N, C-alpha and C positions, 0 to 999 in steps of 0.2 A: 484411788485415796480413800481413807474414813476421815468424813469430813464432821462438822459438826455447826448446824446455823443458830445462834442463839437468838430466840424471837421466831415467830410465825405468823407476824404480821405482812403486810404486801411484799416487802423486800425479803422478806427471811425464804417466804413458802415460795415464790417467784425462783429465787435462786439455787435453794434447794431442792426443788423437782429438775430443776433444767442440768443441774450438776447428776441427778443423779441418774438420767437419761443418759446418760455418757457413757456410765457406767463404777462410776461410783458408789461408794454404801457412803449414803448420808443418813444424820439425824437431825429432827428437829425437836430444839428441845422449848418448851416455854412452862412458865408457872399457870399456866390458866388451866384448869384441868377440865374444864369442859371443854374448854377449846381443842384439846388434844385429843380428848374420845370422838368428838365427832369426825378429827382426822383420821383417826383410827377406823372411823366409821365409813371410811372414805367421802366426808363431808367437806367442802373447802368454807370455810369461815367467809370471803371473800369473791364478789365476783367479778372473775377475771378468764375473758374468752380462751380456751383451752388448758386451763388449769388442773380445772374437776377431773376429767381427762388422764391428764400427764400426772397427775398425784394418785389415781388408782391405779393408771400402768404400772409402774414402777413403786408402789407398795407391794399390789403382786409378784413383782419379779423379785423382791427382798430388797430393794438397794435402797429404800427411803421406808424412813421410821418416824413416829413422834414419840416423845415421850416429856415426862417432867423432872425423871429421876436426873441432875445435874453432876453425880460424882461420875455413873458411868458414861454420859454424854460427853463429858468433859475428858476421863481417863480415855478412851478409847482413840480419839481423835486425834490424825495429825495435822489438820488443820483446822481451827476455830474462830466463826466468823460471828462476828457480833453485830446483830442486826434487828437490835431493840429500836425502841423511838427516840425521838430528840425535840419534843413539843416545846414551842415558844410560851417563853414565861411572859409575866405581863409586861416586862420591857424591852419585848420582842427577843433577848438572847435564848439561844437555846438551853434548855434543859438536861445536862448530861448526869442525871443520877442514876437514870437505870445503866447508862454504857459503864462508868465507874463502879456499879454495885456487881456488875458481870467482871470487869475486870478482879474483883477483891476472891468472885467466887473462881474463876482461872487461875490465878494466884495459888491461891489455896490446895488446887489441884494438883497444880503441876510444885508445888512445896515437898507433898504430898510423897509424888512418885520418885521426888530425890533427884541428884545432879548425875546419875548414872543413867537416865531416859533418852530418848531419842528427841532431839529439840523440838518443839510443836510451834507450828505458824498461829501465832493470832492476828487476825486482820479484821481492824474496824472497818464494816461496810455501811452503820448506819453513818448518815449526814452530819459531820460535826465542823465545831469552828477550826480554823488552820490551830495546829498544835496540841488539837486534843490525841493524837493519835502518839504524841509522845508524853503525855501524861500517863494516858493508859499505861504504856511500856513503862515508864518511872514506878508509877502505884505498882505494880506487879513487882518490879526488881527490886522494892524497898520490902516486898513482903518474903522474897526467896533469892536462895543463890544459884537456882535451877535453869539450864539456860530452857529459853527459848526466841525465836523470831519474831519481829513484829511487822504489818504493814496495812496502808491504807489502799481501799480498796472501793471505790464510790461507783455506785449504783447512776445509771442512764435507762431508766426502764420507765416509760410511756402506759400509765392505766387504759387498760383496753387495748395495748397493744404489746406487754411488758413478754409474753414468749418469745413473739420475733426479735424484739428487741436484744432480748438474750443470749439467740440463738443463732442472732445474724447480728452482731453486735456495728455499728458504724467504729470504735475504737474501744479496746481494753485500756483505762487505766488504773496503771497499779504505782503506790508509793511505798518503796522498799528501802532497807539499810545495810542491807546483808545479798551475798552472791547466792547463799542455801534460799532465802526467801524468795527471791526475784527467778530463780529455776521451779522451785517450786508453783509462783505463780504462774509461770508462763505454760508449765508442763498441764493444770488445770484448765485454761483457756484456752490453747491451743486447737481443742477441735469445731471452737466456735471461731475461729478468724480464719479456714483454710481457704477464702476467698481473696484472701490475701490484706484484709485490714488489721491496722497495725495493732500491737499490743504495746500501749508505752510503759516503761519502767522509768520510774523519776525519783527525787527526794520524796520524802511524806510528807511534806509541808505544800506543795506543788502541786500533789495529787489531791489534798483535803482542797486547796482554792479551785482548782478545776472544776469539781461539780459546783461551788459556788456562782463561778463565773460564769457559768454556761448556764444554768438557771436565771440569773441574773439578768442575761443577753435576750433571753427568750421570753422573760417577761418584760424587758424594753421595749422589744419588741410589740407585745401585744399592748400595751401602756399607749406607744407613740402612735400606732394605725385608730385604736379607740380614741386619742386626743384629737387626731386628724378630722373623725368624723364627725365630731362635735362642731367643731369648727363650719365641717360641711353643714351639719342643720341652721348653725347661724347663717350661714352665707348663703344659701340654697344650692349649695354644690352638692353630687353624687358619689360619695365615695365607693359607690361600686365605679364606676370611670376614674376615678383620681388611681385608687390601687391597680388599675388595669395599666394606666400610664406609668405610673410608679413603679411596679414593680417590672417592667419588661427590662428596665436596668440591669442588666448580668451586675453591675457591682453589688444591687438592694437584694434581688430573688425574692421571693412570694411565701417564704416558707414562715408559718409564726405572724404574718399580715393581714392578718382576717379580722376585720370590725366583730365587735359584739356585745357582752354582759360585761368582757374581762377575767381572767384567769380567777381561778380557785382551786381547791384543791388540797394534797397534803405538803408538797412542793412548794412550789412557785410563792404562795405568801409566806409561809414557814422562811424557806430559802433566805428570800428577800429581806424580811426582816431580820433574821441573823447577819447577814451584809452588815446591814444600818450594825447593828448590834457591835460586830468586831472594830469597826472603827472608833465609836463611840469608845471602847473601852481603850484606846490609844490615843483619845484626843485628835480623831480624826473624822469629819462628816462626810458621810458618802452622799452627796446631795442628789445626784442621780439615781439612788436608790431610792431615796426617800422619796423623789418625785415621782418614780414609777410607781410606788406601793400606794401616795395620794392619787394618782392619776386614775387608779385601779379600783380601789376602792369607791371614788366620785362617780365611775362610768355606772354603777349599778344605782346610785341616786340620781343621777343623768334620765335614765332610761324611765325609773320610777316618777317623776316630774314627770313626763310625757304621759304619762298613765292618768295622773292625777288631772292635767289641766285638757286630756279629753271629755273627764267627767268635771270638769269646772269644780277640782277640788271636793267634791261632795262624794264619796264611797259608802257612806252608809246603807246599811242593806242590798249595797247590790253585793253580786256572785260574779269571782274570777275565776275562769279554769288557767289552770296551768300545766302546759304538757312540757315535762319532763325536768324533775328536779337530782338528779346528778350533774356534779359541776363541767360532764362531757360525758361524748357517751361511751358505750361499751364497758361502764364500771358502775357500782355501785355506792360512790365515796361523793358523801353530800357535805363536805370538809371544807368550810369556805366557799359552799355554792350560791353564784349570783339569784338563783332558784330561791334559795332559804329566807336570804334576805327581803327580797320582792315579797314574798309572802307574809312576810312577817310584817313587812311595811301594810300591807292590805290590811290585814287583821287589827293591826293598830286602828285604823282609823274608821275603823267597823266596817269593813267588807268582811264578805265571805270567801272562803278557800277552801277550791276542789279541784286535786292533784292527781293526775296520771304520769306513771314511770316505767317504763318495762321491766328494771333489777331495784330500786332503789329504796320503792314504799314504804320498807319495813325500817328503812334505816331515818326518815320520813316523820315516823309515828314515834322511835325516842328522840328526835329534835325537835320536833315541833306539833306535841298532839292536836291543836284546835285544829288542824287543816284536813279536813276531808280526804280523802283517801278511796282510790276506786280501778277497779282492774280494768277498764276499756276507756280508751283516748277519746270513745269519741262518749262515752257517758259523762265524762267529767263536763264535755261542754251544753250539755241537756241544761236549756234553761239559764245558760249561765249568762251573762251581760260584757262579755270580751273573752276572748282567749289568748293568752302571753305564751308565748315560745319561747323557752329558756334552753334547753338543752338539745342540738340536733342529731335528736335517735331516727334514723333511717326511717324507723315507721312513718315519722312525722315528715319527709321530704314530699311525699305526692298524696296527700289526704283529697277525701271525696267532699271538696268545699260545697258540693250541694249539701252533703249531710250537715256542714258546718252551718251553711247558712239556715238552713232548715232549723238546727236544736238551739242555734244563737238564741238571748232576746234581740240584740244587738248586733248588729254585723262587724264588727270591729274585730284587729287582730292585732294583737302587739310581738313583730316578731323581733327576739333577741338576739338572732341569730342571722337573720338577711337569708335565707335559705326559699322564700317564695318572691315570684315575679308582682314586679307591679304593675304590671300591664293588665295581667291576670285579675289580680286583686280589684282591680279600678274595673272592670268588665264585668265581673258579678259582683258590682256592689259593695264592694266591704271598706269601711275605714281604716286603713292599713300604717303601720306606724313599724319603721324600721330603722337601724342602726346608721344615723349619717347620711341618710336618704330623704329623698324630699315625701312630706306624708301624701297618699295619694287623692285622698281630700282637697285638696288645696290645687288649683291652675298651675299647669307646669310642661314646657314645651317637647321633655322627653318620657312621657308617659306609656309611651308603646315600648320601649327599646328596656 
């Protein structure tokens, strides 16, 4: 089939590359000429494991194209996926101007092709508040009498594992209004569900809500375990043991129940805020989701408080080394990243910041130019007064602690991802602070565990 992805951001690129890998002819459309030029040179504008190789392979095979020509991209497509951004506004509500702008463009092309064309399927894949897909449908209908179909198809891609998530999805969710739309969506996704995972065809509004409900639930689990970890810190309990005892209950499970610095990135913060905004628009306060958001924002402040308390609230002139800038490993995405908030807090009190991340330093330079950036993890700690671990990259899991001890001015590690063993930290003479665990520089009865 001939497909067009409108937007070459994270969702559009991954979706386009994966659909082209099953033999579809895919055009990726964007107004950013520099980005399209990079893609035509075989350069991916985002870091995602396996994506550059997939783009290159399918482009060489003639199945994947990149263009700024809107008329051509819309005219030739059988299915048009809207994959543009829906950023949060000042009030937390999703900004839909780009979605509706694309709908206007699609309507003009459909109208120009006339009533005898084969009806195109317009798919809203951007994450949008419930009712938006119908607004897109109505906008297009107001501009043309030519036939078309509408659908909603939320994405469930984890940054860092997006290719695998698309190629082997847990489920595919499609909101459709016609048998023809359902048949086309089934046809497109059949190659990816041959192991028996379901394709759910449902009404459009339910499809839109599935996306928000899923992300809100995962965000709630993260905030829940972080709130419990803060209680553990106050009462001297160890979240490691609490989590193990709790998650052995099969009703609870263990996914997304790891204590840390809180969620970040482009999805959970934005989508949680959007759920709150949807509630307020109809006079309903989403109290649980509001609390989830507040707990998440407070989590990084709680961790910063522990850093300040260690130094007696006086960090002026000190240097803090940061390992990890991206909000999670295997991505260069620093949107809503806890590391950026912690670095900004350190700079605000007069400390110096030196950061290392395997792939996200270029983005940091634009977001926080006052932070020093180095290309080696051990160079980051040279002469620093403490190490702050913010992202659980595999590079950081088993470092040379002897080198760390030699290069730090003070043997202090603030582990925001709980990746090190307390017993080893104590044996090596580090002051060690983790999330929801007693510091190793205080007496306790379980330090050997």
